[in-house]
C-alpha positions in Angstrom: 77.7 77.0 -31.8 75.3 80.1 -31.4 75.5 82.3 -34.5 76.5 85.4 -32.5 79.7 83.7 -31.4 80.4 82.0 -34.8 81.5 85.4 -36.1 84.7 85.1 -34.2 85.8 82.1 -36.2 88.3 82.9 -39.0 87.3 81.1 -42.1 89.8 79.3 -44.3 91.4 81.7 -46.7 90.1 84.8 -44.9 92.6 87.6 -44.7 92.9 88.9 -41.1 94.0 92.4 -40.1 93.9 92.7 -36.3 93.3 96.5 -36.6 89.9 95.8 -38.1 88.7 93.9 -35.0 87.5 95.6 -31.8 89.3 94.2 -28.6 86.6 95.7 -26.4 83.6 94.1 -28.2 81.1 92.6 -25.8 78.3 91.8 -28.2 74.9 92.2 -26.6 76.3 91.8 -23.0 76.6 94.7 -20.7 78.8 93.3 -17.9 79.8 90.3 -15.8 76.5 90.3 -14.0 74.9 89.3 -17.4 77.4 86.5 -18.1 78.4 84.9 -14.7 75.5 82.5 -14.5 76.0 81.3 -18.0 79.7 80.9 -17.5 79.1 78.7 -14.4 76.8 76.5 -16.4 79.3 76.3 -19.3 82.2 75.3 -17.1 80.1 72.6 -15.4 79.1 71.3 -18.8 82.7 71.3 -20.0 83.6 69.1 -17.0 80.7 66.7 -17.7 81.7 66.3 -21.3 85.4 66.0 -20.3 84.5 63.0 -18.1 82.7 61.4 -21.0 85.7 62.0 -23.3 88.0 60.5 -20.7 85.8 57.4 -20.1 85.3 56.9 -23.9 89.1 56.9 -24.4 88.9 57.2 -28.1 89.4 60.9 -29.1 91.1 64.0 -27.6 90.9 67.8 -27.7 93.8 70.2 -28.1 93.1 73.9 -27.1 95.7 76.4 -28.3 95.9 79.8 -26.6 97.9 82.6 -28.1 98.1 86.4 -27.5 100.3 89.3 -26.9 101.8 89.6 -23.4 99.1 90.2 -20.8 96.3 89.1 -23.2 94.9 86.8 -20.4 96.0 83.3 -21.4 96.6 82.1 -17.8 93.3 83.7 -16.6 91.4 82.0 -19.5 92.7 78.6 -18.4 91.8 79.3 -14.8 88.3 80.4 -15.4 87.1 78.3 -18.4 88.6 75.0 -17.2 88.1 75.6 -13.4 85.7 72.6 -13.1 87.8 70.2 -15.2 89.3 67.1 -13.6 93.1 67.3 -13.6 93.2 63.6 -14.3 91.9 64.3 -17.8 93.2 67.8 -18.4 96.7 69.0 -18.8 98.2 72.5 -19.4 101.5 73.1 -21.0 103.3 76.5 -21.1 106.0 76.8 -23.7 108.9 79.1 -23.0 112.3 79.5 -24.6 113.4 76.1 -25.9 116.1 74.1 -24.1 119.3 73.2 -25.9 117.9 69.7 -26.5 114.7 71.1 -28.0 116.6 73.5 -30.2 118.6 70.5 -31.6 115.4 69.0 -33.1 113.0 70.2 -35.6 110.8 73.1 -34.4 107.7 70.9 -33.9 109.4 68.2 -31.8 108.9 69.7 -28.4 105.2 70.4 -29.1 104.4 67.0 -30.5 105.5 65.3 -27.3 102.7 67.1 -25.4 99.8 66.6 -27.7 96.8 64.8 -26.0 96.5 61.1 -25.8 93.1 59.5 -26.3 90.6 60.7 -23.7 92.5 63.8 -22.8 92.1 67.5 -23.1 95.5 69.4 -23.4 95.8 73.2 -23.4 98.8 74.9 -24.9 99.5 78.2 -23.2 101.6 79.5 -26.1 102.4 76.9 -28.7 104.1 75.9 -32.0 103.0 79.3 -33.3 105.8 81.0 -31.4 108.0 79.7 -34.2 106.3 82.0 -36.7 105.9 84.9 -34.2 108.8 85.4 -31.8 111.2 83.8 -34.2 110.0 86.2 -36.9 109.9 89.4 -34.9 113.3 88.8 -33.3 114.8 87.5 -36.5 116.1 84.3 -34.9 116.0 82.4 -38.2 116.0 83.4 -41.8 112.8 84.5 -43.4 112.8 81.5 -45.8 112.7 79.2 -42.8 109.9 80.7 -40.8 107.8 81.3 -43.9 108.0 77.5 -44.7 106.7 76.7 -41.3 103.1 77.8 -42.0 102.7 74.7 -44.3 104.5 72.5 -41.7 102.1 73.7 -39.0 99.0 73.0 -41.2 100.3 69.5 -42.0 101.1 68.8 -38.3 97.6 69.8 -37.2 96.0 67.8 -40.1 97.9 64.7 -38.9 96.6 65.2 -35.3 93.1 65.6 -36.5 93.3 62.5 -38.7 94.4 60.5 -35.6 91.4 61.6 -33.6 92.4 65.0 -32.0 90.0 67.9 -32.3 91.8 71.3 -32.4 90.6 74.7 -31.2 92.8 77.7 -31.5 92.1 81.0 -29.7 93.9 84.3 -30.3 93.1 86.6 -27.4 93.0 90.1 -28.8 93.7 93.0 -26.5 94.3 96.7 -27.1 97.6 98.4 -26.2 95.7 100.5 -23.6 94.4 97.4 -21.9 97.8 95.8 -21.9 99.3 98.9 -20.2 96.6 98.8 -17.5 97.6 95.2 -16.8 101.3 96.0 -16.7 100.5 98.8 -14.2 98.5 96.3 -12.1 101.5 94.0 -12.0 103.7 96.7 -10.7 101.2 98.1 -8.1 99.3 95.0 -6.8 101.2 92.7 -4.4 99.4 89.6 -5.6 100.3 90.3 -9.2 103.8 91.7 -8.9 105.3 88.3 -9.4 104.0 88.4 -13.0 105.9 91.6 -13.9 108.9 91.4 -16.2 110.8 94.3 -17.5 111.1 92.3 -20.7 107.3 92.8 -21.2 107.8 96.5 -21.7 110.7 95.9 -24.1 108.5 93.5 -26.1 105.8 96.2 -26.2 108.0 98.2 -28.5 107.4 95.5 -31.1 103.6 95.8 -30.9 103.2 96.5 -34.6 105.6 93.8 -35.7 103.8 91.2 -33.6 100.5 92.3 -35.0 101.8 91.8 -38.6 103.1 88.4 -37.6 99.8 87.5 -36.1 97.9 88.8 -39.2 99.9 86.3 -41.3 99.7 83.4 -38.9 95.9 83.7 -38.4 95.3 84.2 -42.1 97.5 81.3 -43.3 96.7 78.6 -40.6 93.0 78.9 -40.0 91.8 75.7 -41.6 88.7 73.6 -41.8 90.4 71.0 -39.5 92.0 73.5 -37.1 90.2 76.8 -37.0 91.3 80.0 -35.3 88.9 82.1 -33.2 89.8 85.8 -32.8 88.5 86.6 -29.3 88.0 90.2 -28.1 89.8 90.1 -24.7 89.8 93.6 -23.3 86.9 92.5 -21.0 87.9 89.4 -19.1 84.3 88.3 -18.4 83.3 88.4 -22.1 86.5 86.7 -23.2 85.9 83.8 -20.8 82.3 83.5 -21.9 83.1 83.3 -25.6 86.0 80.7 -25.1 83.8 78.6 -22.8 80.9 78.6 -25.2 83.1 77.5 -28.1 84.8 74.8 -26.1 81.5 73.5 -24.7 79.9 73.7 -28.1 82.8 71.8 -29.7 82.6 69.0 -27.1 78.9 68.8 -27.6 79.5 68.3 -31.3 82.1 65.6 -30.5 79.4 63.9 -28.5 81.6 61.6 -26.4 79.8 58.7 -24.8 80.4 56.5 -21.8 81.4 52.9 -22.9 78.7 50.4 -23.2 78.7 48.0 -20.2 80.1 44.5 -20.6 77.0 42.6 -19.5 78.8 39.3 -19.1 81.6 40.8 -17.0 79.1 42.7 -14.9 77.0 39.7 -14.2 80.0 37.8 -13.0 81.0 40.7 -10.8 77.5 40.8 -9.3 77.6 37.1 -8.5 81.0 37.5 -6.9 79.8 40.5 -4.8 76.7 38.5 -3.7 78.9 35.5 -2.8 81.3 37.7 -0.8 78.4 39.4 0.9 76.9 36.0 1.9 80.2 34.8 3.4 80.7 37.9 5.4 77.2 37.8 6.8 77.3 34.1 7.8 
């Protein structure tokens, strides 16, 4: 991965304070006109590598997207994976758990949707809700949610050992940018369906959520499943950084098309030639 974007990776053991990171950072880029061409190339490369991963059918990729309301999770999926073949790419959005899900351990509903070999799965919100929303709303005792950091790290380590590469992105926006997005949802007809009065209620817990994210990012960014803290006030820059990290990771995975079965192919060629001869006679 290019060194300029590697700085967004949270190293294991690093203490994160979101207030120390600038949501409007755009690096050396000045606007979408400076990134659009690169983003197009990256999304096409992601699609090419996805096809190789699917054909190889040996490993998988799990992409986790987290962020405060209106951070741009849906938009990131739309723009970064726009060239991906749905046959090999799935998106899962986790909302309030059902009664059946609540009757199991907190990781049960997530484990069912981890990617099979050859697949890319994207979690739009994820198992981290169980140390975020659960903590802020005091849905379980502190002793329970604090123990979940270790459970999450163990869960992700198991996935990696079994052949899944994990990328986790926290989309970091400012309260001012969030308010702009809420206003758009109220005023723009094509975005009004996204508006929820509950979003404004949750905004009152901004500081509490930031404290929860500080702990989650600090305690669960590991060598096997790193977090990337992505400045997200500027959509065009957010998409570029995420796309470059995803493409770079797939490049490092270096999936390959399976080697041809020469004996089987020779037999198939003979069969095709025989069929062709019969149809032409």
